[in-house]
PyMOL commands that place a pseudoatom at each C-alpha (Angstrom):
pseudoatom trace, name=CA, resn=GLN, resi=1, chain=A, elem=C, hetatm=0, pos=[0.000, 0.000, 0.000]
pseudoatom trace, name=CA, resn=VAL, resi=2, chain=A, elem=C, hetatm=0, pos=[1.267, 3.477, -0.897]
pseudoatom trace, name=CA, resn=GLN, resi=3, chain=A, elem=C, hetatm=0, pos=[-0.258, 6.752, 0.232]
pseudoatom trace, name=CA, resn=LEU, resi=4, chain=A, elem=C, hetatm=0, pos=[0.559, 9.902, -1.705]
pseudoatom trace, name=CA, resn=VAL, resi=5, chain=A, elem=C, hetatm=0, pos=[0.139, 13.513, -0.609]
pseudoatom trace, name=CA, resn=GLU, resi=6, chain=A, elem=C, hetatm=0, pos=[0.777, 16.388, -3.009]
pseudoatom trace, name=CA, resn=SER, resi=7, chain=A, elem=C, hetatm=0, pos=[1.701, 19.922, -2.004]
pseudoatom trace, name=CA, resn=GLY, resi=8, chain=A, elem=C, hetatm=0, pos=[3.077, 23.097, -3.528]
pseudoatom trace, name=CA, resn=GLY, resi=9, chain=A, elem=C, hetatm=0, pos=[0.226, 24.164, -5.746]
pseudoatom trace, name=CA, resn=GLY, resi=10, chain=A, elem=C, hetatm=0, pos=[-1.050, 27.717, -5.855]
pseudoatom trace, name=CA, resn=LEU, resi=11, chain=A, elem=C, hetatm=0, pos=[-1.672, 30.812, -7.931]
pseudoatom trace, name=CA, resn=VAL, resi=12, chain=A, elem=C, hetatm=0, pos=[1.143, 32.161, -10.080]
pseudoatom trace, name=CA, resn=GLN, resi=13, chain=A, elem=C, hetatm=0, pos=[1.434, 34.600, -12.945]
pseudoatom trace, name=CA, resn=ALA, resi=14, chain=A, elem=C, hetatm=0, pos=[2.260, 33.426, -16.427]
pseudoatom trace, name=CA, resn=GLY, resi=15, chain=A, elem=C, hetatm=0, pos=[6.006, 33.010, -16.803]
pseudoatom trace, name=CA, resn=GLY, resi=16, chain=A, elem=C, hetatm=0, pos=[6.426, 32.164, -13.152]
pseudoatom trace, name=CA, resn=SER, resi=17, chain=A, elem=C, hetatm=0, pos=[7.492, 28.960, -11.423]
pseudoatom trace, name=CA, resn=LEU, resi=18, chain=A, elem=C, hetatm=0, pos=[6.164, 26.476, -8.910]
pseudoatom trace, name=CA, resn=ARG, resi=19, chain=A, elem=C, hetatm=0, pos=[7.557, 23.301, -7.412]
pseudoatom trace, name=CA, resn=LEU, resi=20, chain=A, elem=C, hetatm=0, pos=[5.174, 20.515, -6.559]
pseudoatom trace, name=CA, resn=SER, resi=21, chain=A, elem=C, hetatm=0, pos=[6.048, 17.813, -4.070]
pseudoatom trace, name=CA, resn=CYS, resi=22, chain=A, elem=C, hetatm=0, pos=[4.542, 14.398, -3.522]
pseudoatom trace, name=CA, resn=ALA, resi=23, chain=A, elem=C, hetatm=0, pos=[5.313, 12.646, -0.258]
pseudoatom trace, name=CA, resn=ALA, resi=24, chain=A, elem=C, hetatm=0, pos=[4.826, 8.895, -0.241]
pseudoatom trace, name=CA, resn=SER, resi=25, chain=A, elem=C, hetatm=0, pos=[4.418, 6.401, 2.548]
pseudoatom trace, name=CA, resn=GLY, resi=26, chain=A, elem=C, hetatm=0, pos=[4.847, 2.689, 2.168]
pseudoatom trace, name=CA, resn=ARG, resi=27, chain=A, elem=C, hetatm=0, pos=[7.634, 0.251, 1.490]
pseudoatom trace, name=CA, resn=THR, resi=28, chain=A, elem=C, hetatm=0, pos=[7.091, -0.002, -2.237]
pseudoatom trace, name=CA, resn=PHE, resi=29, chain=A, elem=C, hetatm=0, pos=[8.008, 3.592, -3.038]
pseudoatom trace, name=CA, resn=SER, resi=30, chain=A, elem=C, hetatm=0, pos=[11.563, 2.841, -4.076]
pseudoatom trace, name=CA, resn=ARG, resi=31, chain=A, elem=C, hetatm=0, pos=[10.341, 0.079, -6.401]
pseudoatom trace, name=CA, resn=ALA, resi=32, chain=A, elem=C, hetatm=0, pos=[7.602, 2.162, -7.985]
pseudoatom trace, name=CA, resn=ALA, resi=33, chain=A, elem=C, hetatm=0, pos=[7.610, 4.300, -11.068]
pseudoatom trace, name=CA, resn=MET, resi=34, chain=A, elem=C, hetatm=0, pos=[6.126, 7.690, -10.290]
pseudoatom trace, name=CA, resn=GLY, resi=35, chain=A, elem=C, hetatm=0, pos=[4.151, 10.034, -12.442]
pseudoatom trace, name=CA, resn=TRP, resi=36, chain=A, elem=C, hetatm=0, pos=[2.484, 13.405, -12.517]
pseudoatom trace, name=CA, resn=PHE, resi=37, chain=A, elem=C, hetatm=0, pos=[-0.836, 13.878, -14.280]
pseudoatom trace, name=CA, resn=ARG, resi=38, chain=A, elem=C, hetatm=0, pos=[-3.133, 16.860, -14.512]
pseudoatom trace, name=CA, resn=GLN, resi=39, chain=A, elem=C, hetatm=0, pos=[-6.783, 17.484, -15.138]
pseudoatom trace, name=CA, resn=ALA, resi=40, chain=A, elem=C, hetatm=0, pos=[-8.340, 20.762, -16.173]
pseudoatom trace, name=CA, resn=PRO, resi=41, chain=A, elem=C, hetatm=0, pos=[-12.079, 21.424, -15.783]
pseudoatom trace, name=CA, resn=GLY, resi=42, chain=A, elem=C, hetatm=0, pos=[-14.080, 19.590, -18.413]
pseudoatom trace, name=CA, resn=LYS, resi=43, chain=A, elem=C, hetatm=0, pos=[-11.038, 17.744, -19.739]
pseudoatom trace, name=CA, resn=GLU, resi=44, chain=A, elem=C, hetatm=0, pos=[-9.631, 14.256, -19.354]
pseudoatom trace, name=CA, resn=ARG, resi=45, chain=A, elem=C, hetatm=0, pos=[-6.709, 13.492, -17.087]
pseudoatom trace, name=CA, resn=GLN, resi=46, chain=A, elem=C, hetatm=0, pos=[-3.496, 14.116, -18.981]
pseudoatom trace, name=CA, resn=PHE, resi=47, chain=A, elem=C, hetatm=0, pos=[0.024, 12.735, -18.593]
pseudoatom trace, name=CA, resn=VAL, resi=48, chain=A, elem=C, hetatm=0, pos=[2.614, 15.312, -17.583]
pseudoatom trace, name=CA, resn=ALA, resi=49, chain=A, elem=C, hetatm=0, pos=[5.795, 13.509, -16.545]
pseudoatom trace, name=CA, resn=ALA, resi=50, chain=A, elem=C, hetatm=0, pos=[7.071, 10.224, -15.160]
pseudoatom trace, name=CA, resn=ILE, resi=51, chain=A, elem=C, hetatm=0, pos=[10.261, 8.965, -13.582]
pseudoatom trace, name=CA, resn=SER, resi=52, chain=A, elem=C, hetatm=0, pos=[11.682, 5.482, -13.253]
pseudoatom trace, name=CA, resn=ARG, resi=53, chain=A, elem=C, hetatm=0, pos=[12.128, 3.859, -9.861]
pseudoatom trace, name=CA, resn=SER, resi=54, chain=A, elem=C, hetatm=0, pos=[15.843, 4.632, -9.779]
pseudoatom trace, name=CA, resn=GLY, resi=55, chain=A, elem=C, hetatm=0, pos=[15.344, 8.175, -11.026]
pseudoatom trace, name=CA, resn=GLY, resi=56, chain=A, elem=C, hetatm=0, pos=[17.631, 7.472, -13.929]
pseudoatom trace, name=CA, resn=SER, resi=57, chain=A, elem=C, hetatm=0, pos=[15.011, 7.989, -16.622]
pseudoatom trace, name=CA, resn=ALA, resi=58, chain=A, elem=C, hetatm=0, pos=[12.409, 10.700, -16.995]
pseudoatom trace, name=CA, resn=TYR, resi=59, chain=A, elem=C, hetatm=0, pos=[9.660, 11.224, -19.539]
pseudoatom trace, name=CA, resn=TYR, resi=60, chain=A, elem=C, hetatm=0, pos=[7.614, 14.276, -20.410]
pseudoatom trace, name=CA, resn=ALA, resi=61, chain=A, elem=C, hetatm=0, pos=[4.560, 15.258, -22.363]
pseudoatom trace, name=CA, resn=ASP, resi=62, chain=A, elem=C, hetatm=0, pos=[5.478, 17.368, -25.364]
pseudoatom trace, name=CA, resn=SER, resi=63, chain=A, elem=C, hetatm=0, pos=[3.503, 20.270, -23.931]
pseudoatom trace, name=CA, resn=VAL, resi=64, chain=A, elem=C, hetatm=0, pos=[5.798, 20.558, -20.905]
pseudoatom trace, name=CA, resn=LYS, resi=65, chain=A, elem=C, hetatm=0, pos=[9.125, 19.374, -22.284]
pseudoatom trace, name=CA, resn=GLY, resi=66, chain=A, elem=C, hetatm=0, pos=[11.852, 21.914, -21.608]
pseudoatom trace, name=CA, resn=ARG, resi=67, chain=A, elem=C, hetatm=0, pos=[9.782, 23.701, -18.965]
pseudoatom trace, name=CA, resn=PHE, resi=68, chain=A, elem=C, hetatm=0, pos=[9.058, 21.017, -16.345]
pseudoatom trace, name=CA, resn=THR, resi=69, chain=A, elem=C, hetatm=0, pos=[11.489, 18.727, -14.540]
pseudoatom trace, name=CA, resn=ILE, resi=70, chain=A, elem=C, hetatm=0, pos=[10.560, 15.653, -12.547]
pseudoatom trace, name=CA, resn=SER, resi=71, chain=A, elem=C, hetatm=0, pos=[12.873, 14.274, -9.885]
pseudoatom trace, name=CA, resn=ARG, resi=72, chain=A, elem=C, hetatm=0, pos=[12.759, 11.926, -6.932]
pseudoatom trace, name=CA, resn=ASP, resi=73, chain=A, elem=C, hetatm=0, pos=[14.499, 11.454, -3.624]
pseudoatom trace, name=CA, resn=ASN, resi=74, chain=A, elem=C, hetatm=0, pos=[14.127, 7.833, -2.584]
pseudoatom trace, name=CA, resn=ALA, resi=75, chain=A, elem=C, hetatm=0, pos=[15.701, 8.515, 0.806]
pseudoatom trace, name=CA, resn=GLN, resi=76, chain=A, elem=C, hetatm=0, pos=[12.933, 11.005, 1.522]
pseudoatom trace, name=CA, resn=ASN, resi=77, chain=A, elem=C, hetatm=0, pos=[10.171, 9.065, -0.274]
pseudoatom trace, name=CA, resn=THR, resi=78, chain=A, elem=C, hetatm=0, pos=[9.362, 12.181, -2.251]
pseudoatom trace, name=CA, resn=ILE, resi=79, chain=A, elem=C, hetatm=0, pos=[9.073, 13.206, -5.862]
pseudoatom trace, name=CA, resn=TYR, resi=80, chain=A, elem=C, hetatm=0, pos=[9.060, 16.709, -7.246]
pseudoatom trace, name=CA, resn=LEU, resi=81, chain=A, elem=C, hetatm=0, pos=[7.837, 18.554, -10.278]
pseudoatom trace, name=CA, resn=GLN, resi=82, chain=A, elem=C, hetatm=0, pos=[9.655, 21.794, -10.967]
pseudoatom trace, name=CA, resn=MET, resi=83, chain=A, elem=C, hetatm=0, pos=[7.497, 23.892, -13.271]
pseudoatom trace, name=CA, resn=ASN, resi=84, chain=A, elem=C, hetatm=0, pos=[9.021, 26.903, -15.003]
pseudoatom trace, name=CA, resn=SER, resi=85, chain=A, elem=C, hetatm=0, pos=[7.734, 29.315, -17.647]
pseudoatom trace, name=CA, resn=LEU, resi=86, chain=A, elem=C, hetatm=0, pos=[4.193, 28.509, -16.643]
pseudoatom trace, name=CA, resn=LYS, resi=87, chain=A, elem=C, hetatm=0, pos=[1.383, 29.222, -19.056]
pseudoatom trace, name=CA, resn=ALA, resi=88, chain=A, elem=C, hetatm=0, pos=[-2.335, 29.730, -18.552]
pseudoatom trace, name=CA, resn=GLU, resi=89, chain=A, elem=C, hetatm=0, pos=[-2.947, 26.361, -20.202]
pseudoatom trace, name=CA, resn=ASP, resi=90, chain=A, elem=C, hetatm=0, pos=[-0.994, 24.672, -17.397]
pseudoatom trace, name=CA, resn=THR, resi=91, chain=A, elem=C, hetatm=0, pos=[-3.870, 25.479, -15.042]
pseudoatom trace, name=CA, resn=ALA, resi=92, chain=A, elem=C, hetatm=0, pos=[-5.219, 22.215, -13.647]
pseudoatom trace, name=CA, resn=VAL, resi=93, chain=A, elem=C, hetatm=0, pos=[-5.343, 19.943, -10.655]
pseudoatom trace, name=CA, resn=TYR, resi=94, chain=A, elem=C, hetatm=0, pos=[-2.055, 18.052, -10.549]
pseudoatom trace, name=CA, resn=TYR, resi=95, chain=A, elem=C, hetatm=0, pos=[-2.006, 14.474, -9.313]
pseudoatom trace, name=CA, resn=CYS, resi=96, chain=A, elem=C, hetatm=0, pos=[0.854, 12.287, -8.200]
pseudoatom trace, name=CA, resn=ALA, resi=97, chain=A, elem=C, hetatm=0, pos=[0.668, 8.585, -9.044]
pseudoatom trace, name=CA, resn=ALA, resi=98, chain=A, elem=C, hetatm=0, pos=[2.672, 5.468, -8.263]
pseudoatom trace, name=CA, resn=GLY, resi=99, chain=A, elem=C, hetatm=0, pos=[2.785, 2.019, -9.758]
pseudoatom trace, name=CA, resn=LEU, resi=100, chain=A, elem=C, hetatm=0, pos=[4.816, -1.064, -10.491]
pseudoatom trace, name=CA, resn=LEU, resi=101, chain=A, elem=C, hetatm=0, pos=[4.575, -0.772, -14.241]
pseudoatom trace, name=CA, resn=PRO, resi=102, chain=A, elem=C, hetatm=0, pos=[6.753, -1.264, -17.283]
pseudoatom trace, name=CA, resn=LEU, resi=103, chain=A, elem=C, hetatm=0, pos=[8.446, 1.554, -19.127]
pseudoatom trace, name=CA, resn=SER, resi=104, chain=A, elem=C, hetatm=0, pos=[5.985, 1.270, -21.983]
pseudoatom trace, name=CA, resn=SER, resi=105, chain=A, elem=C, hetatm=0, pos=[3.093, 2.159, -19.652]
pseudoatom trace, name=CA, resn=TYR, resi=106, chain=A, elem=C, hetatm=0, pos=[4.457, 5.275, -17.960]
pseudoatom trace, name=CA, resn=THR, resi=107, chain=A, elem=C, hetatm=0, pos=[2.124, 7.633, -19.811]
pseudoatom trace, name=CA, resn=ASP, resi=108, chain=A, elem=C, hetatm=0, pos=[-1.033, 5.561, -19.227]
pseudoatom trace, name=CA, resn=SER, resi=109, chain=A, elem=C, hetatm=0, pos=[-2.969, 6.659, -16.156]
pseudoatom trace, name=CA, resn=ARG, resi=110, chain=A, elem=C, hetatm=0, pos=[-4.786, 3.305, -16.063]
pseudoatom trace, name=CA, resn=GLU, resi=111, chain=A, elem=C, hetatm=0, pos=[-1.542, 1.499, -15.256]
pseudoatom trace, name=CA, resn=TYR, resi=112, chain=A, elem=C, hetatm=0, pos=[-0.899, 3.356, -11.999]
pseudoatom trace, name=CA, resn=ASP, resi=113, chain=A, elem=C, hetatm=0, pos=[-2.076, 1.760, -8.779]
pseudoatom trace, name=CA, resn=TYR, resi=114, chain=A, elem=C, hetatm=0, pos=[-1.996, 4.628, -6.299]
pseudoatom trace, name=CA, resn=TRP, resi=115, chain=A, elem=C, hetatm=0, pos=[-3.054, 8.257, -6.552]
pseudoatom trace, name=CA, resn=GLY, resi=116, chain=A, elem=C, hetatm=0, pos=[-2.879, 11.355, -4.435]
pseudoatom trace, name=CA, resn=ARG, resi=117, chain=A, elem=C, hetatm=0, pos=[-5.794, 13.720, -3.971]
pseudoatom trace, name=CA, resn=GLY, resi=118, chain=A, elem=C, hetatm=0, pos=[-4.298, 16.438, -6.119]
pseudoatom trace, name=CA, resn=THR, resi=119, chain=A, elem=C, hetatm=0, pos=[-3.114, 20.004, -5.748]
pseudoatom trace, name=CA, resn=GLN, resi=120, chain=A, elem=C, hetatm=0, pos=[-4.501, 22.967, -7.668]
pseudoatom trace, name=CA, resn=VAL, resi=121, chain=A, elem=C, hetatm=0, pos=[-2.227, 24.988, -9.933]
pseudoatom trace, name=CA, resn=THR, resi=122, chain=A, elem=C, hetatm=0, pos=[-3.653, 28.194, -11.344]
pseudoatom trace, name=CA, resn=VAL, resi=123, chain=A, elem=C, hetatm=0, pos=[-1.695, 30.324, -13.806]
pseudoatom trace, name=CA, resn=SER, resi=124, chain=A, elem=C, hetatm=0, pos=[-3.037, 33.799, -14.451]
pseudoatom trace, name=CA, resn=SER, resi=125, chain=A, elem=C, hetatm=0, pos=[-2.378, 35.406, -17.812]
for i in range(1, 125): cmd.bond("trace and resi %d" % i, "trace and resi %d" % (i + 1))
show_as sticks, trace
zoom trace
């Protein structure tokens, strides 16, 4: 069992930065791939970024590549999402997810086993 708690969301102006954190409890954290997804009002949940269990590989949606960076600290059972050059279209609830899944499934929300409750990110233009 893994419990995930996101933090760090808020209101920021376009062009600004935020860093999201996701604290995990449970023994499987270090063996789990971790991902960030987001969901805007009226839209489906969307892949943002994922990181392998070792932290050695990271993957990004095209819409955030070059602006967002995902990282993890297995000693602290925490992952991060550094978001720079934020745009109004980045406004959404951001969710942290964990799962024991293959590399080919990192972008598929259905493959993740555990989810946080989300943190709101609002970017004003």
